[in-house]
N, CA, C and O atoms as CSV, one atom per row, in Angstrom:
chain,resi,resn,atom,element,x,y,z
A,1,UNK,N,N,128.913,101.357,161.430
A,1,UNK,CA,C,129.147,102.493,160.555
A,1,UNK,C,C,129.654,102.013,159.211
A,1,UNK,O,O,129.300,102.576,158.175
A,2,UNK,N,N,130.458,101.006,159.219
A,2,UNK,CA,C,130.995,100.485,157.967
A,2,UNK,C,C,129.878,99.849,157.153
A,2,UNK,O,O,129.835,99.987,155.930
A,3,UNK,N,N,128.980,99.154,157.831
A,3,UNK,CA,C,127.852,98.532,157.135
A,3,UNK,C,C,126.949,99.596,156.536
A,3,UNK,O,O,126.502,99.470,155.396
A,4,UNK,N,N,126.681,100.642,157.305
A,4,UNK,CA,C,125.843,101.733,156.813
A,4,UNK,C,C,126.515,102.416,155.634
A,4,UNK,O,O,125.847,102.773,154.663
A,5,UNK,N,N,127.819,102.602,155.704
A,5,UNK,CA,C,128.549,103.224,154.600
A,5,UNK,C,C,128.520,102.323,153.371
A,5,UNK,O,O,128.377,102.801,152.246
A,6,UNK,N,N,128.654,101.022,153.591
A,6,UNK,CA,C,128.616,100.077,152.466
A,6,UNK,C,C,127.237,100.070,151.825
A,6,UNK,O,O,127.118,100.016,150.601
A,7,UNK,N,N,126.193,100.126,152.650
A,7,UNK,CA,C,124.825,100.163,152.119
A,7,UNK,C,C,124.579,101.457,151.346
A,7,UNK,O,O,123.961,101.442,150.282
A,8,UNK,N,N,125.058,102.556,151.877
A,8,UNK,CA,C,124.893,103.844,151.198
A,8,UNK,C,C,125.647,103.823,149.871
A,8,UNK,O,O,125.157,104.315,148.854
A,9,UNK,N,N,126.840,103.249,149.900
A,9,UNK,CA,C,127.631,103.163,148.666
A,9,UNK,C,C,126.930,102.270,147.645
A,9,UNK,O,O,126.912,102.578,146.453
A,10,UNK,N,N,126.361,101.175,148.110
A,10,UNK,CA,C,125.643,100.258,147.217
A,10,UNK,C,C,124.421,100.950,146.624
A,10,UNK,O,O,124.126,100.801,145.439
A,11,UNK,N,N,123.704,101.722,147.474
A,11,UNK,CA,C,122.528,102.458,146.972
A,11,UNK,C,C,122.952,103.490,145.940
A,11,UNK,O,O,122.288,103.658,144.917
A,12,UNK,N,N,124.048,104.177,146.203
A,12,UNK,CA,C,124.556,105.173,145.254
A,12,UNK,C,C,124.925,104.502,143.928
A,12,UNK,O,O,124.602,104.999,142.849
A,13,UNK,N,N,125.605,103.366,144.038
A,13,UNK,CA,C,126.003,102.636,142.824
A,13,UNK,C,C,124.763,102.170,142.071
A,13,UNK,O,O,124.709,102.236,140.843
A,14,UNK,N,N,123.762,101.696,142.824
A,14,UNK,CA,C,122.511,101.241,142.201
A,14,UNK,C,C,121.797,102.412,141.528
A,14,UNK,O,O,121.270,102.280,140.423
A,15,UNK,N,N,121.787,103.549,142.204
A,15,UNK,CA,C,121.142,104.742,141.626
A,15,UNK,C,C,121.887,105.183,140.367
A,15,UNK,O,O,121.263,105.539,139.368
A,16,UNK,N,N,123.214,105.159,140.416
A,16,UNK,CA,C,124.006,105.536,139.246
A,16,UNK,C,C,123.744,104.570,138.084
A,16,UNK,O,O,123.625,104.985,136.931
A,17,UNK,N,N,123.657,103.298,138.405
A,17,UNK,CA,C,123.379,102.279,137.380
A,17,UNK,C,C,121.996,102.513,136.769
A,17,UNK,O,O,121.818,102.378,135.558
A,18,UNK,N,N,121.018,102.865,137.608
A,18,UNK,CA,C,119.661,103.146,137.124
A,18,UNK,C,C,119.681,104.362,136.204
A,18,UNK,O,O,119.011,104.371,135.171
A,19,UNK,N,N,120.446,105.386,136.572
A,19,UNK,CA,C,120.552,106.581,135.735
A,19,UNK,C,C,121.187,106.228,134.392
A,19,UNK,O,O,120.704,106.653,133.343
A,20,UNK,N,N,122.285,105.439,134.426
A,20,UNK,CA,C,122.953,105.028,133.182
A,20,UNK,C,C,122.024,104.180,132.320
A,20,UNK,O,O,121.966,104.337,131.101
A,21,UNK,N,N,121.306,103.287,132.975
A,21,UNK,CA,C,120.361,102.427,132.244
A,21,UNK,C,C,119.275,103.261,131.562
A,21,UNK,O,O,118.926,103.023,130.406
A,22,UNK,N,N,118.759,104.223,132.287
A,22,UNK,CA,C,117.711,105.090,131.756
A,22,UNK,C,C,118.248,105.897,130.567
A,22,UNK,O,O,117.570,106.046,129.550
A,23,UNK,N,N,119.472,106.413,130.710
A,23,UNK,CA,C,120.072,107.178,129.619
A,23,UNK,C,C,120.285,106.282,128.398
A,23,UNK,O,O,120.049,106.698,127.263
A,24,UNK,N,N,120.731,105.057,128.640
A,24,UNK,CA,C,120.946,104.131,127.516
A,24,UNK,C,C,119.622,103.769,126.841
A,24,UNK,O,O,119.563,103.647,125.617
A,25,UNK,N,N,118.572,103.598,127.625
A,25,UNK,CA,C,117.255,103.296,127.056
A,25,UNK,C,C,116.760,104.452,126.184
A,25,UNK,O,O,116.218,104.239,125.100
A,26,UNK,N,N,116.961,105.709,126.688
A,26,UNK,CA,C,116.558,106.877,125.892
A,26,UNK,C,C,117.365,106.941,124.592
A,26,UNK,O,O,116.816,107.203,123.522
A,27,UNK,N,N,118.682,106.696,124.701
A,27,UNK,CA,C,119.544,106.704,123.510
A,27,UNK,C,C,119.107,105.617,122.533
A,27,UNK,O,O,119.051,105.853,121.326
A,28,UNK,N,N,118.800,104.438,123.042
A,28,UNK,CA,C,118.344,103.337,122.193
A,28,UNK,C,C,117.048,103.709,121.486
A,28,UNK,O,O,116.882,103.443,120.296
A,29,UNK,N,N,116.134,104.324,122.225
A,29,UNK,CA,C,114.863,104.737,121.620
A,29,UNK,C,C,115.103,105.773,120.523
A,29,UNK,O,O,114.493,105.690,119.456
A,30,UNK,N,N,115.993,106.761,120.770
A,30,UNK,CA,C,116.301,107.773,119.746
A,30,UNK,C,C,116.912,107.115,118.510
A,30,UNK,O,O,116.568,107.455,117.378
A,31,UNK,N,N,117.818,106.174,118.744
A,31,UNK,CA,C,118.458,105.488,117.606
A,31,UNK,C,C,117.435,104.674,116.810
A,31,UNK,O,O,117.467,104.659,115.579
A,32,UNK,N,N,116.537,104.003,117.516
A,32,UNK,CA,C,115.491,103.232,116.822
A,32,UNK,C,C,114.600,104.145,115.990
A,32,UNK,O,O,114.224,103.804,114.868
A,33,UNK,N,N,114.263,105.312,116.547
A,33,UNK,CA,C,113.449,106.273,115.794
A,33,UNK,C,C,114.203,106.771,114.564
A,33,UNK,O,O,113.626,106.908,113.485
A,34,UNK,N,N,115.495,107.041,114.734
A,34,UNK,CA,C,116.317,107.510,113.615
A,34,UNK,C,C,116.413,106.429,112.531
A,34,UNK,O,O,116.311,106.728,111.341
A,35,UNK,N,N,116.607,105.185,112.944
A,35,UNK,CA,C,116.649,104.076,111.992
A,35,UNK,C,C,115.317,103.985,111.237
A,35,UNK,O,O,115.297,103.756,110.028
A,36,UNK,N,N,114.221,104.164,111.952
A,36,UNK,CA,C,112.907,104.146,111.309
A,36,UNK,C,C,112.771,105.254,110.277
A,36,UNK,O,O,112.271,105.031,109.175
A,37,UNK,N,N,113.223,106.458,110.644
A,37,UNK,CA,C,113.165,107.575,109.686
A,37,UNK,C,C,114.040,107.295,108.475
A,37,UNK,O,O,113.634,107.533,107.338
A,38,UNK,N,N,115.249,106.785,108.724
A,38,UNK,CA,C,116.148,106.472,107.600
A,38,UNK,C,C,115.545,105.398,106.689
A,38,UNK,O,O,115.660,105.467,105.465
A,39,UNK,N,N,114.913,104.423,107.299
A,39,UNK,CA,C,114.249,103.377,106.507
A,39,UNK,C,C,113.142,103.983,105.637
A,39,UNK,O,O,113.027,103.669,104.453
A,40,UNK,N,N,112.337,104.850,106.241
A,40,UNK,CA,C,111.264,105.516,105.496
A,40,UNK,C,C,111.831,106.377,104.368
A,40,UNK,O,O,111.305,106.380,103.255
A,41,UNK,N,N,112.911,107.108,104.666
A,41,UNK,CA,C,113.546,107.942,103.639
A,41,UNK,C,C,114.065,107.089,102.485
A,41,UNK,O,O,113.909,107.447,101.317
A,42,UNK,N,N,114.682,105.960,102.821
A,42,UNK,CA,C,115.199,105.063,101.782
A,42,UNK,C,C,114.054,104.510,100.939
A,42,UNK,O,O,114.171,104.405,99.718
A,43,UNK,N,N,112.961,104.162,101.585
A,43,UNK,CA,C,111.787,103.650,100.860
A,43,UNK,C,C,111.233,104.728,99.925
A,43,UNK,O,O,110.887,104.443,98.778
A,44,UNK,N,N,111.153,105.965,100.419
A,44,UNK,CA,C,110.677,107.072,99.589
A,44,UNK,C,C,111.605,107.295,98.401
A,44,UNK,O,O,111.147,107.542,97.285
A,45,UNK,N,N,112.914,107.206,98.646
A,45,UNK,CA,C,113.883,107.401,97.563
A,45,UNK,C,C,113.749,106.302,96.509
A,45,UNK,O,O,113.806,106.575,95.311
A,46,UNK,N,N,113.571,105.063,96.959
A,46,UNK,CA,C,113.387,103.959,96.001
A,46,UNK,C,C,112.128,104.180,95.160
A,46,UNK,O,O,112.138,103.962,93.948
A,47,UNK,N,N,111.063,104.606,95.799
A,47,UNK,CA,C,109.812,104.854,95.075
A,47,UNK,C,C,109.984,105.996,94.071
A,47,UNK,O,O,109.497,105.915,92.943
A,48,UNK,N,N,110.675,107.055,94.485
A,48,UNK,CA,C,110.925,108.183,93.576
A,48,UNK,C,C,111.754,107.718,92.372
A,48,UNK,O,O,111.480,108.112,91.238
A,49,UNK,N,N,112.751,106.893,92.616
A,49,UNK,CA,C,113.564,106.369,91.510
A,49,UNK,C,C,112.726,105.519,90.571
A,49,UNK,O,O,112.883,105.597,89.352
A,50,UNK,N,N,111.835,104.705,91.130
A,50,UNK,CA,C,110.953,103.890,90.277
A,50,UNK,C,C,110.076,104.785,89.392
A,50,UNK,O,O,109.899,104.522,88.202
A,51,UNK,N,N,109.531,105.852,90.002
A,51,UNK,CA,C,108.693,106.764,89.217
A,51,UNK,C,C,109.510,107.448,88.124
A,51,UNK,O,O,109.062,107.552,86.983
A,52,UNK,N,N,110.714,107.917,88.477
A,52,UNK,CA,C,111.560,108.593,87.484
A,52,UNK,C,C,111.945,107.646,86.352
A,52,UNK,O,O,111.940,108.038,85.185
A,53,UNK,N,N,112.279,106.399,86.692
A,53,UNK,CA,C,112.633,105.422,85.664
A,53,UNK,C,C,111.433,105.158,84.744
A,53,UNK,O,O,111.581,105.063,83.525
A,54,UNK,N,N,110.266,105.044,85.337
A,54,UNK,CA,C,109.060,104.806,84.551
A,54,UNK,C,C,108.794,105.971,83.598
A,54,UNK,O,O,108.458,105.765,82.432
A,55,UNK,N,N,108.951,107.212,84.112
A,55,UNK,CA,C,108.738,108.385,83.254
A,55,UNK,C,C,109.791,108.437,82.151
A,55,UNK,O,O,109.479,108.782,81.011
A,56,UNK,N,N,111.036,108.097,82.483
A,56,UNK,CA,C,112.097,108.105,81.470
A,56,UNK,C,C,111.820,107.063,80.394
A,56,UNK,O,O,112.017,107.325,79.207
A,57,UNK,N,N,111.363,105.880,80.805
A,57,UNK,CA,C,111.034,104.840,79.828
A,57,UNK,C,C,109.888,105.294,78.924
A,57,UNK,O,O,109.891,105.031,77.721
A,58,UNK,N,N,108.917,105.973,79.515
A,58,UNK,CA,C,107.792,106.485,78.731
A,58,UNK,C,C,108.273,107.537,77.727
A,58,UNK,O,O,107.846,107.542,76.572
A,59,UNK,N,N,109.167,108.429,78.177
A,59,UNK,CA,C,109.711,109.450,77.277
A,59,UNK,C,C,110.505,108.809,76.140
A,59,UNK,O,O,110.429,109.255,74.995
A,60,UNK,N,N,111.265,107.768,76.459
A,60,UNK,CA,C,112.032,107.062,75.423
A,60,UNK,C,C,111.083,106.442,74.404
A,60,UNK,O,O,111.314,106.528,73.198
A,61,UNK,N,N,110.026,105.824,74.891
A,61,UNK,CA,C,109.044,105.209,73.988
A,61,UNK,C,C,108.418,106.265,73.084
A,61,UNK,O,O,108.269,106.048,71.881
A,62,UNK,N,N,108.051,107.409,73.663
A,62,UNK,CA,C,107.462,108.483,72.859
A,62,UNK,C,C,108.460,109.009,71.833
A,62,UNK,O,O,108.099,109.275,70.686
A,63,UNK,N,N,109.717,109.158,72.252
A,63,UNK,CA,C,110.749,109.654,71.325
A,63,UNK,C,C,110.964,108.666,70.186
A,63,UNK,O,O,111.136,109.070,69.036
A,64,UNK,N,N,110.955,107.376,70.500
A,64,UNK,CA,C,111.120,106.363,69.443
A,64,UNK,C,C,109.947,106.409,68.472
A,64,UNK,O,O,110.130,106.319,67.258
A,65,UNK,N,N,108.747,106.549,69.015
A,65,UNK,CA,C,107.563,106.634,68.161
A,65,UNK,C,C,107.636,107.860,67.264
A,65,UNK,O,O,107.301,107.793,66.081
A,66,UNK,N,N,108.075,108.982,67.831
A,66,UNK,CA,C,108.201,110.210,67.040
A,66,UNK,C,C,109.261,110.037,65.961
A,66,UNK,O,O,109.092,110.522,64.842
A,67,UNK,N,N,110.355,109.350,66.287
A,67,UNK,CA,C,111.412,109.122,65.296
A,67,UNK,C,C,110.906,108.244,64.163
A,67,UNK,O,O,111.195,108.509,62.996
A,68,UNK,N,N,110.156,107.203,64.494
A,68,UNK,CA,C,109.593,106.321,63.457
A,68,UNK,C,C,108.632,107.107,62.573
A,68,UNK,O,O,108.658,106.974,61.349
A,69,UNK,N,N,107.791,107.921,63.188
A,69,UNK,CA,C,106.846,108.735,62.416
A,69,UNK,C,C,107.594,109.716,61.514
A,69,UNK,O,O,107.201,109.916,60.365
A,70,UNK,N,N,108.660,110.324,62.017
A,70,UNK,CA,C,109.448,111.269,61.217
A,70,UNK,C,C,110.109,110.545,60.045
A,70,UNK,O,O,110.156,111.073,58.934
A,71,UNK,N,N,110.621,109.330,60.294
A,71,UNK,CA,C,111.223,108.544,59.209
A,71,UNK,C,C,110.176,108.218,58.141
A,71,UNK,O,O,110.458,108.291,56.945
A,72,UNK,N,N,108.984,107.862,58.576
A,72,UNK,CA,C,107.912,107.548,57.616
A,72,UNK,C,C,107.558,108.777,56.784
A,72,UNK,O,O,107.390,108.686,55.567
A,73,UNK,N,N,107.446,109.941,57.457
A,73,UNK,CA,C,107.126,111.167,56.714
A,73,UNK,C,C,108.244,111.513,55.725
A,73,UNK,O,O,107.979,111.925,54.595
A,74,UNK,N,N,109.492,111.341,56.164
A,74,UNK,CA,C,110.624,111.637,55.282
A,74,UNK,C,C,110.623,110.701,54.081
A,74,UNK,O,O,110.893,111.123,52.957
A,75,UNK,N,N,110.320,109.433,54.322
A,75,UNK,CA,C,110.266,108.457,53.232
A,75,UNK,C,C,109.143,108.812,52.254
A,75,UNK,O,O,109.323,108.750,51.038
A,76,UNK,N,N,107.987,109.183,52.800
A,76,UNK,CA,C,106.864,109.577,51.944
A,76,UNK,C,C,107.215,110.824,51.140
A,76,UNK,O,O,106.876,110.920,49.961
A,77,UNK,N,N,107.898,111.786,51.779
A,77,UNK,CA,C,108.283,113.012,51.084
A,77,UNK,C,C,109.290,112.697,49.982
A,77,UNK,O,O,109.247,113.292,48.906
A,78,UNK,N,N,110.191,111.763,50.255
A,78,UNK,CA,C,111.182,111.373,49.253
A,78,UNK,C,C,110.500,110.725,48.045
A,78,UNK,O,O,110.834,111.029,46.900
A,79,UNK,N,N,109.548,109.836,48.310
A,79,UNK,CA,C,108.803,109.192,47.219
A,79,UNK,C,C,108.028,110.243,46.426
A,79,UNK,O,O,108.005,110.210,45.196
A,80,UNK,N,N,107.393,111.176,47.141
A,80,UNK,CA,C,106.625,112.220,46.461
A,80,UNK,C,C,107.557,113.088,45.604
A,80,UNK,O,O,107.212,113.449,44.479
A,81,UNK,N,N,108.736,113.418,46.140
A,81,UNK,CA,C,109.688,114.233,45.379
A,81,UNK,C,C,110.153,113.480,44.131
A,81,UNK,O,O,110.261,114.070,43.056
A,82,UNK,N,N,110.425,112.191,44.267
A,82,UNK,CA,C,110.829,111.390,43.115
A,82,UNK,C,C,109.715,111.357,42.065
A,82,UNK,O,O,109.978,111.450,40.866
A,83,UNK,N,N,108.474,111.224,42.528
A,83,UNK,CA,C,107.329,111.231,41.599
A,83,UNK,C,C,107.244,112.577,40.872
A,83,UNK,O,O,107.005,112.620,39.666
A,84,UNK,N,N,107.443,113.676,41.612
A,84,UNK,CA,C,107.392,115.001,41.003
A,84,UNK,C,C,108.504,115.163,39.964
A,84,UNK,O,O,108.286,115.728,38.892
A,85,UNK,N,N,109.697,114.662,40.292
A,85,UNK,CA,C,110.810,114.750,39.335
A,85,UNK,C,C,110.483,113.957,38.080
A,85,UNK,O,O,110.705,114.441,36.970
A,86,UNK,N,N,109.958,112.746,38.237
A,86,UNK,CA,C,109.588,111.933,37.064
A,86,UNK,C,C,108.513,112.633,36.231
A,86,UNK,O,O,108.567,112.652,35.001
A,87,UNK,N,N,107.539,113.207,36.934
A,87,UNK,CA,C,106.458,113.908,36.226
A,87,UNK,C,C,107.014,115.122,35.486
A,87,UNK,O,O,106.625,115.391,34.350
A,88,UNK,N,N,107.934,115.865,36.138
A,88,UNK,CA,C,108.543,117.033,35.486
A,88,UNK,C,C,109.351,116.604,34.269
A,88,UNK,O,O,109.338,117.277,33.239
A,89,UNK,N,N,110.058,115.475,34.392
A,89,UNK,CA,C,110.844,114.980,33.255
A,89,UNK,C,C,109.920,114.573,32.100
A,89,UNK,O,O,110.241,114.822,30.938
A,90,UNK,N,N,108.780,113.953,32.407
A,90,UNK,CA,C,107.814,113.577,31.364
A,90,UNK,C,C,107.278,114.818,30.669
A,90,UNK,O,O,107.139,114.861,29.446
A,91,UNK,N,N,106.972,115.852,31.502
A,91,UNK,CA,C,106.443,117.087,30.929
A,91,UNK,C,C,107.497,117.753,30.035
A,91,UNK,O,O,107.185,118.252,28.954
A,92,UNK,N,N,108.750,117.748,30.509
A,92,UNK,CA,C,109.824,118.345,29.712
A,92,UNK,C,C,109.998,117.572,28.407
A,92,UNK,O,O,110.171,118.174,27.347
A,93,UNK,N,N,109.954,116.245,28.481
A,93,UNK,CA,C,110.082,115.409,27.285
A,93,UNK,C,C,108.919,115.685,26.332
A,93,UNK,O,O,109.118,115.821,25.124
A,94,UNK,N,N,107.713,115.767,26.877
A,94,UNK,CA,C,106.539,116.034,26.050
A,94,UNK,C,C,106.648,117.401,25.386
A,94,UNK,O,O,106.355,117.555,24.200
A,95,UNK,N,N,107.083,118.409,26.183
A,95,UNK,CA,C,107.256,119.752,25.649
A,95,UNK,C,C,108.312,119.759,24.561
A,95,UNK,O,O,108.144,120.436,23.547
A,96,UNK,N,N,109.388,119.028,24.746
A,96,UNK,CA,C,110.461,118.929,23.754
A,96,UNK,C,C,109.940,118.283,22.490
A,96,UNK,O,O,110.243,118.722,21.380
A,97,UNK,N,N,109.139,117.217,22.672
A,97,UNK,CA,C,108.588,116.524,21.493
A,97,UNK,C,C,107.638,117.426,20.748
A,97,UNK,O,O,107.585,117.369,19.519
A,98,UNK,N,N,106.875,118.267,21.449
A,98,UNK,CA,C,105.945,119.187,20.785
A,98,UNK,C,C,106.732,120.205,19.966
A,98,UNK,O,O,106.333,120.549,18.853
A,99,UNK,N,N,107.838,120.684,20.505
A,99,UNK,CA,C,108.663,121.657,19.780
A,99,UNK,C,C,109.275,121.019,18.531
A,99,UNK,O,O,109.387,121.649,17.480
A,100,UNK,N,N,109.661,119.768,18.677
A,100,UNK,CA,C,110.284,119.071,17.555
A,100,UNK,C,C,109.278,118.836,16.449
A,100,UNK,O,O,109.626,118.825,15.269
A,101,UNK,N,N,108.051,118.653,16.831
A,101,UNK,CA,C,107.032,118.303,15.851
A,101,UNK,C,C,106.542,119.465,15.068
A,101,UNK,O,O,105.678,119.308,14.205
């Protein structure tokens, strides 16, 4: 009877160990799947950041180009205004000389 009880106890312990092992294997599989998802999410986030950085760099380049173009237009307008002032002064001088004459 003691041997039979010991065998039954050993079988119970073995069955319990098998149940624990199975539960641990399922938990390990879930954790591995979660790690895989987290890895994929991190990869997606890195790619999104690369795209955003690229778009930001492109916007900066466009803004710099627009600023250079605006500076050129302002410089041209300044030169044109100076030319107009000189021309107006010549006309005023000529008109003054005509009156004097």
